[in-house]
C-alpha positions in Angstrom: 233.6 12.4 268.5 235.2 9.4 266.2 233.7 9.6 262.4 232.1 6.5 261.0 228.8 5.3 259.7 226.3 5.9 262.4 223.1 3.7 261.9 221.1 6.0 264.3 222.4 8.9 262.8 220.2 12.0 264.6 219.4 15.8 263.2 221.2 17.3 265.9 223.6 20.3 264.9 226.8 18.9 266.9 226.6 15.4 265.3 226.1 17.0 261.7 229.3 19.2 262.2 231.5 15.8 263.6 229.9 13.7 260.5 231.4 13.9 257.0 227.7 12.5 255.2 229.8 12.2 251.6 232.3 9.8 253.3 230.9 7.8 256.3 226.9 7.0 255.5 226.6 3.6 253.3 224.4 4.7 250.4 220.9 2.8 250.2 221.6 1.2 246.9 224.6 -0.9 248.6 222.7 -1.7 251.5 220.0 -3.1 249.1 222.4 -5.1 247.4 224.2 -6.3 250.3 220.8 -7.3 252.0 220.0 -9.1 248.7 223.3 -11.0 248.7 222.8 -11.8 252.1 219.4 -13.2 251.4 220.5 -15.4 248.5 223.4 -16.4 250.6 220.9 -17.9 253.0 218.7 -19.7 250.2 221.8 -21.2 248.9 223.3 -22.2 252.0 219.7 -23.9 253.1 219.5 -25.8 249.5 223.1 -26.9 250.2 221.9 -28.2 253.5 218.9 -30.2 252.3 221.1 -31.7 249.4 223.9 -32.7 251.7 221.6 -34.2 254.9 218.5 -35.5 253.5 218.5 -39.0 251.9 215.6 -39.6 249.9 213.5 -42.8 249.9 213.2 -44.6 246.5 209.7 -46.4 246.6 207.7 -48.0 243.7 204.6 -46.3 242.7 202.2 -48.1 240.5 198.7 -46.9 239.2 196.5 -49.1 236.8 194.9 -47.5 233.9 192.0 -49.4 232.1 192.5 -50.5 228.7 189.5 -48.4 227.7 190.8 -45.0 228.6 194.1 -46.0 226.7 192.4 -47.0 223.7 190.1 -43.8 224.0 186.7 -46.0 224.4 183.8 -44.3 226.0 181.8 -47.4 227.0 183.0 -50.6 228.1 182.8 -53.1 225.1 179.7 -55.6 225.5 179.8 -59.2 224.5 177.8 -60.5 221.8 174.1 -61.0 222.5 173.7 -58.7 225.4 171.4 -56.3 225.4 172.1 -52.8 226.0 170.7 -51.8 229.5 168.3 -49.3 229.6 169.7 -46.4 232.0 168.8 -42.7 232.0 169.8 -39.8 234.4 166.2 -39.0 235.1 163.7 -41.5 236.4 160.6 -42.4 234.5 157.3 -41.5 236.2 155.4 -44.8 237.3 151.5 -45.2 236.1 150.9 -45.5 240.1 152.3 -42.1 241.2 
């Protein structure tokens, strides 16, 4: 029976005798590192493909900001001589109701 790494190693007595465990099985840490390196390579290849094959479309973005927000005013300035509006958050009770 040829010696080497057997991914589906069973618990049979004759296979244990033919398999040198210290030499042929890949340790778990190496398998983990190889798997992580492989996945990192896939991510790197994906980023490289995006950079190489995708062209961004530049466009102008304009957003209007009112002057009162830039100056920190909470209410718009009223022209001279204009009365302040009588606005409340709760309605007044009228005498007829």
